[in-house]
C-alpha positions as CSV (number, residue, x, y, z in Angstrom):
1,X,89.6,-74.8,246.1
2,X,92.8,-74.0,244.2
3,X,92.7,-77.3,242.4
4,X,89.0,-76.6,241.5
5,X,89.9,-73.2,240.0
6,X,92.8,-74.8,238.0
7,X,90.4,-77.5,236.8
8,X,87.9,-74.9,235.6
9,X,90.6,-72.9,233.8
10,X,91.8,-76.1,232.1
11,X,88.3,-76.9,231.0
12,X,87.6,-73.4,229.7
13,X,90.9,-73.3,227.9
14,X,89.9,-76.3,225.8
15,X,86.2,-75.7,225.4
16,X,85.5,-78.0,222.4
17,X,87.6,-80.8,223.7
18,X,86.0,-80.5,227.1
19,X,82.5,-80.5,225.6
20,X,83.2,-83.6,223.5
21,X,84.5,-85.3,226.6
22,X,81.3,-84.4,228.5
23,X,79.1,-85.5,225.6
24,X,79.4,-89.2,226.6
25,X,78.4,-88.4,230.1
26,X,75.5,-86.1,228.9
27,X,74.1,-88.9,226.7
28,X,74.6,-91.5,229.4
29,X,72.7,-89.4,232.0
30,X,69.9,-88.6,229.5
31,X,69.5,-92.2,228.6
32,X,69.3,-93.4,232.2
33,X,66.9,-90.7,233.4
34,X,64.6,-90.7,230.3
35,X,64.4,-94.5,229.8
36,X,63.7,-95.2,233.5
37,X,61.1,-92.3,233.5
38,X,59.4,-93.9,230.5
39,X,59.4,-97.3,232.1
40,X,58.0,-96.0,235.4
41,X,55.4,-94.0,233.4
42,X,54.3,-97.0,231.5
43,X,54.1,-99.0,234.7
44,X,52.0,-96.3,236.4
45,X,49.6,-96.2,233.5
46,X,49.0,-99.9,233.4
47,X,48.7,-100.1,237.2
48,X,46.2,-97.2,237.1
49,X,44.0,-99.0,234.6
50,X,44.0,-102.1,236.7
51,X,43.3,-100.2,239.9
52,X,40.3,-98.6,238.3
53,X,38.7,-102.1,238.3
54,X,39.5,-102.4,242.0
55,X,42.5,-103.9,243.8
56,X,40.1,-105.9,245.9
57,X,38.5,-107.6,242.9
58,X,38.2,-111.4,242.3
59,X,36.9,-112.7,239.0
60,X,35.5,-116.3,238.9
61,X,35.1,-118.0,235.6
62,X,32.9,-121.2,235.3
63,X,32.9,-123.9,232.7
64,X,30.2,-126.4,231.7
65,X,27.4,-124.0,232.1
66,X,24.6,-126.5,231.5
67,X,25.4,-128.5,234.7
68,X,26.3,-125.4,236.6
69,X,24.9,-125.3,240.1
70,X,25.6,-121.5,240.5
71,X,22.4,-119.4,240.5
72,X,21.5,-115.9,241.5
73,X,20.0,-117.2,244.8
74,X,23.2,-119.2,245.6
75,X,25.4,-116.1,244.9
76,X,23.3,-114.2,247.4
77,X,24.4,-116.8,250.0
78,X,28.1,-116.3,248.9
79,X,27.8,-112.6,249.7
80,X,27.4,-113.5,253.4
81,X,30.7,-115.3,253.6
82,X,33.8,-113.9,255.5
83,X,35.6,-111.0,253.9
84,X,33.2,-110.5,251.0
85,X,31.4,-107.2,250.3
86,X,29.6,-107.7,247.0
87,X,28.9,-110.5,244.5
88,X,27.7,-109.8,241.0
89,X,27.3,-112.1,237.9
90,X,27.6,-110.7,234.4
91,X,26.7,-111.6,230.9
92,X,27.6,-109.4,228.0
93,X,26.8,-108.8,224.3
94,X,27.4,-106.2,221.7
95,X,24.7,-104.6,219.5
96,X,23.1,-101.6,217.9
97,X,20.9,-99.1,219.8
98,X,18.3,-96.8,218.2
99,X,16.8,-93.6,219.5
100,X,14.6,-92.0,216.9
101,X,16.5,-91.8,213.7
102,X,19.9,-92.1,215.4
103,X,21.7,-95.5,215.5
104,X,24.6,-96.3,217.8
105,X,26.5,-99.5,216.7
106,X,29.3,-99.6,219.3
107,X,27.3,-100.4,222.4
108,X,28.6,-103.0,224.9
109,X,25.7,-104.4,226.8
110,X,26.2,-105.9,230.3
111,X,23.6,-107.8,232.2
112,X,24.2,-107.7,236.0
113,X,22.8,-107.2,239.4
114,X,22.8,-104.4,242.2
115,X,26.3,-104.0,243.6
116,X,28.2,-104.3,240.3
117,X,28.8,-100.5,240.3
118,X,30.4,-100.8,243.8
119,X,32.6,-103.7,242.6
120,X,33.8,-101.8,239.6
121,X,34.2,-98.5,241.5
122,X,31.7,-96.7,239.3
123,X,29.7,-93.7,240.3
124,X,26.5,-92.2,238.9
125,X,26.3,-88.8,237.3
126,X,22.5,-88.9,237.6
127,X,19.7,-91.3,238.3
128,X,20.1,-94.7,239.9
129,X,21.7,-98.2,239.3
130,X,19.9,-101.5,238.7
131,X,17.7,-102.5,241.7
132,X,16.3,-105.8,242.9
133,X,12.8,-105.1,241.7
134,X,14.3,-104.6,238.2
135,X,15.7,-108.1,238.4
136,X,12.5,-109.6,239.8
137,X,10.3,-108.0,237.1
138,X,12.8,-108.2,234.2
139,X,12.3,-104.5,233.8
140,X,13.3,-102.8,230.5
141,X,15.5,-100.2,232.2
142,X,19.2,-99.3,231.5
143,X,22.1,-97.4,233.0
144,X,24.2,-96.0,230.2
145,X,27.8,-94.6,229.9
146,X,28.4,-91.0,228.8
147,X,29.5,-91.9,225.3
148,X,26.2,-93.8,224.7
149,X,24.2,-90.8,226.1
150,X,25.9,-88.3,223.9
151,X,25.7,-90.4,220.8
152,X,22.0,-91.2,221.2
153,X,20.6,-88.1,222.8
154,X,23.2,-85.4,222.2
155,X,23.8,-84.8,225.8
156,X,24.9,-86.6,229.0
157,X,21.5,-85.5,230.5
158,X,19.8,-88.5,229.2
159,X,17.8,-89.5,232.3
160,X,14.2,-90.6,231.4
161,X,15.1,-90.9,227.6
162,X,14.2,-94.1,225.7
163,X,16.1,-96.2,223.1
164,X,15.5,-99.6,221.5
165,X,17.5,-102.8,221.3
166,X,16.4,-105.8,219.3
167,X,13.0,-104.1,219.0
168,X,12.5,-103.7,222.8
169,X,12.2,-100.2,224.3
170,X,14.4,-99.4,227.3
171,X,14.2,-96.4,229.6
172,X,17.4,-94.7,230.9
173,X,17.2,-94.7,234.7
174,X,20.9,-93.7,235.3
175,X,23.9,-92.2,233.6
176,X,27.4,-93.1,234.8
177,X,30.2,-90.7,235.5
178,X,33.0,-90.7,232.9
179,X,35.0,-93.9,233.1
180,X,37.6,-93.2,230.4
181,X,39.6,-95.6,228.2
182,X,41.8,-98.5,229.3
183,X,43.7,-101.4,227.6
184,X,40.3,-103.1,226.9
185,X,38.9,-100.0,225.1
186,X,36.4,-97.3,226.0
187,X,34.6,-97.7,229.3
188,X,31.9,-95.1,228.4
189,X,30.1,-97.2,225.7
190,X,28.4,-99.6,228.1
191,X,24.7,-100.2,228.7
192,X,23.8,-102.0,231.9
193,X,20.5,-103.9,232.1
194,X,19.1,-106.4,234.6
195,X,20.8,-109.8,234.6
196,X,17.5,-111.7,234.4
197,X,16.4,-109.7,231.3
198,X,19.9,-110.1,229.7
199,X,19.7,-113.9,230.0
200,X,16.6,-113.9,227.9
201,X,17.7,-111.3,225.3
202,X,21.2,-112.6,224.8
203,X,20.0,-116.3,224.8
204,X,22.7,-117.1,227.4
205,X,21.1,-119.0,230.3
206,X,23.1,-119.6,233.5
207,X,26.1,-117.9,235.0
208,X,29.6,-118.3,233.5
209,X,31.3,-115.3,235.1
210,X,30.8,-113.4,238.4
211,X,32.8,-110.8,240.3
212,X,33.5,-110.7,244.0
213,X,34.8,-107.6,245.8
214,X,36.5,-108.1,249.2
215,X,35.6,-105.8,252.1
216,X,39.1,-104.2,251.8
217,X,42.3,-104.8,250.0
218,X,43.7,-106.5,253.1
219,X,40.9,-109.1,253.1
220,X,41.4,-110.2,249.5
221,X,43.0,-113.5,250.6
222,X,40.2,-114.1,253.1
223,X,37.6,-113.4,250.4
224,X,39.4,-115.8,248.0
225,X,39.5,-118.6,250.6
226,X,35.7,-118.0,251.2
227,X,34.9,-118.2,247.5
228,X,37.0,-121.4,247.1
229,X,35.3,-123.1,250.1
230,X,31.8,-122.0,249.1
231,X,32.2,-123.1,245.4
232,X,33.7,-126.5,246.5
233,X,30.7,-127.1,248.8
234,X,28.2,-126.0,246.1
235,X,29.7,-128.2,243.4
236,X,30.1,-131.2,245.7
237,X,26.5,-130.9,247.0
238,X,25.1,-130.7,243.4
239,X,27.3,-133.6,242.2
240,X,28.3,-131.3,239.3
241,X,31.3,-131.5,237.0
242,X,31.5,-127.7,236.8
243,X,35.0,-126.4,237.2
244,X,36.0,-122.8,238.1
245,X,39.0,-120.6,238.2
246,X,39.6,-117.5,240.4
247,X,41.5,-114.5,239.0
248,X,43.0,-112.4,241.8
249,X,43.4,-108.8,240.8
250,X,45.9,-108.0,243.6
251,X,48.1,-110.9,242.8
252,X,48.2,-109.9,239.1
253,X,49.0,-106.4,240.1
254,X,51.9,-107.6,242.2
255,X,53.2,-109.7,239.4
256,X,52.9,-106.9,236.9
257,X,54.8,-104.5,239.2
258,X,57.5,-107.1,239.6
259,X,57.8,-107.5,235.8
260,X,57.8,-103.8,234.9
261,X,60.2,-103.0,237.7
262,X,62.6,-105.6,236.3
263,X,62.2,-104.2,232.8
264,X,62.8,-100.7,234.1
265,X,66.0,-101.8,235.8
266,X,67.1,-103.5,232.6
267,X,66.5,-100.3,230.7
268,X,68.5,-98.4,233.3
269,X,71.4,-100.9,233.1
270,X,71.5,-100.7,229.3
271,X,71.6,-96.9,229.5
272,X,74.3,-97.1,232.1
273,X,76.6,-98.7,229.5
274,X,76.7,-95.4,227.7
275,X,77.9,-93.8,230.9
276,X,80.8,-96.3,231.0
277,X,81.7,-95.3,227.5
278,X,81.6,-91.7,228.6
279,X,84.0,-92.6,231.4
280,X,86.4,-94.2,228.9
281,X,86.3,-90.9,227.0
282,X,87.2,-89.0,230.2
283,X,90.2,-91.4,230.8
284,X,91.4,-90.9,227.3
285,X,91.3,-87.1,227.4
286,X,92.9,-87.0,230.9
287,X,95.8,-89.1,229.7
288,X,96.2,-86.6,226.8
289,X,96.0,-83.8,229.4
290,X,98.7,-85.4,231.5
291,X,101.0,-85.8,228.5
292,X,100.5,-82.2,227.4
293,X,101.1,-80.9,230.9
294,X,104.1,-83.0,231.9
295,X,106.4,-79.9,232.2
296,X,103.8,-78.1,234.3
297,X,103.7,-81.2,236.6
298,X,107.6,-81.2,236.8
299,X,107.6,-77.4,237.7
300,X,104.9,-77.8,240.4
301,X,106.8,-80.7,241.9
302,X,110.1,-78.8,241.8
303,X,108.7,-76.0,243.8
304,X,107.2,-78.2,246.5
305,X,104.0,-79.8,245.3
306,X,103.5,-83.2,246.8
307,X,102.3,-86.3,245.0
308,X,98.9,-85.9,246.8
309,X,98.6,-82.3,245.4
310,X,99.1,-83.5,241.8
311,X,96.8,-86.5,242.3
312,X,94.0,-84.3,243.7
313,X,94.5,-81.7,240.9
314,X,93.8,-84.2,238.1
315,X,91.1,-86.1,240.0
316,X,89.2,-82.9,240.7
317,X,89.5,-81.9,237.0
318,X,88.1,-85.3,236.0
319,X,85.3,-85.0,238.6
320,X,84.4,-81.5,237.4
321,X,84.1,-82.7,233.8
322,X,81.8,-85.6,234.8
323,X,79.7,-83.4,237.1
324,X,79.2,-80.7,234.5
325,X,78.3,-83.4,232.0
326,X,75.9,-85.0,234.5
327,X,74.1,-81.7,235.3
328,X,73.8,-80.7,231.6
329,X,72.4,-84.2,230.8
330,X,69.9,-83.9,233.7
331,X,68.7,-80.5,232.4
332,X,68.3,-81.9,228.9
333,X,66.5,-85.0,230.3
334,X,63.7,-82.8,231.7
335,X,63.3,-81.1,228.3
336,X,63.2,-84.4,226.5
337,X,60.6,-85.8,228.9
338,X,58.4,-82.8,228.2
339,X,58.7,-83.4,224.5
340,X,58.0,-87.1,224.7
341,X,54.8,-86.9,226.9
342,X,52.5,-85.7,224.1
343,X,54.1,-88.1,221.6
344,X,53.8,-91.2,223.8
345,X,50.5,-90.0,225.3
346,X,51.4,-90.9,228.8
347,X,52.3,-89.2,232.0
348,X,56.1,-89.2,232.5
349,X,57.7,-87.8,235.6
350,X,61.4,-87.8,236.5
351,X,62.0,-89.4,239.9
352,X,64.2,-87.1,242.1
353,X,65.9,-90.3,243.4
354,X,66.7,-91.5,239.8
355,X,67.9,-88.0,238.8
356,X,70.2,-87.8,241.9
357,X,71.5,-91.3,241.3
358,X,72.3,-90.6,237.6
359,X,74.3,-87.5,238.5
360,X,76.0,-89.4,241.4
361,X,76.9,-92.3,239.1
362,X,78.4,-89.9,236.5
363,X,80.6,-88.4,239.3
364,X,81.7,-91.9,240.3
365,X,82.5,-92.7,236.7
366,X,84.6,-89.5,236.6
367,X,86.5,-90.4,239.7
368,X,87.1,-94.1,238.7
369,X,88.2,-93.3,235.2
370,X,90.2,-90.3,236.2
371,X,92.1,-92.2,238.9
372,X,94.6,-93.9,236.5
373,X,95.6,-90.6,234.7
374,X,95.8,-88.7,238.0
375,X,98.0,-91.5,239.5
376,X,100.2,-91.5,236.4
377,X,100.6,-87.7,236.7
378,X,101.5,-87.8,240.4
379,X,104.0,-90.6,239.9
380,X,106.1,-88.6,237.4
381,X,109.7,-87.8,238.6
382,X,110.3,-84.0,238.7
383,X,113.6,-84.1,236.7
384,X,112.2,-86.3,234.0
385,X,109.1,-84.1,233.8
386,X,111.2,-81.0,233.4
387,X,113.2,-82.5,230.6
388,X,110.1,-83.5,228.7
389,X,109.3,-81.8,225.4
């Protein structure tokens, strides 16, 4: 406690010098905390966008559509395989919609089947989704996103309204809940119509892409194995040259997490270099302090202070400087994060573990770089210290 009081007196006696010494630690802690927080925030944002599509999602892309043996009826058989909850093919196009005198040019039209809403984790604000009778009859019905509803009809309450596409009139039978934006763009500008009707309107016969959702995230591997076995049997039985690829959302999510965690650690390591520079500043100032207080050390030793007392005095002083710098840097980090969130337009949170680790690392830096000056002070011979001017 006595050494701590002496350290605080020494720091307060040289305020500007002490602040400049702390500055390296302050900047180092801020760099570590803020950069890692940004890295984790970016990772969380990307993961959230992917998870909105479903972590139990498989995407199957087919080539050579003309000799493609995959049909709607065959996909219904696939839905009975182990681990599979839903199967839905898609075909897409972009175009302009008209409702009265209003034209909406940014519509993304998707032709699909019942169950696609469950695969994509979409929910309905009102109305219903595409049904099997809609497919069988090629009904001119549509489920629209909220952006489409507002642009065409001025309100999300668009149930029962009509619009036209390529001269055909569609009736709105459902309005989706807000999906939001992702890396691929807005999710609320979509118009979903029956797959059989979309084939005819888009001029795209056959299935080139379909989605499969596993019954749970734990059964993704089982579902992928079922899809692979089923597709191999189907292609072999039809003597088709069609090839396919399976895109596993969970595997991609794991890879992404691994990459972003590595990048975050790299950012933290780069920021940690500034803490080392701050530690060098502490060592430099402590050596100056030892030189300035040589007579004080000699007097303390002459009246009975042991080498251990002198060592602890300067070590504690170095530790206090680094601890104060770490705490100030941590406080400024929270302020900087609050300022950066609206600028970067992402959610950034400071992890308590990272905050504690940054302050602890700053204290370790203070001890390590304060050890040499403290040892030099404790090794001074009393008579030589007393004669020092």
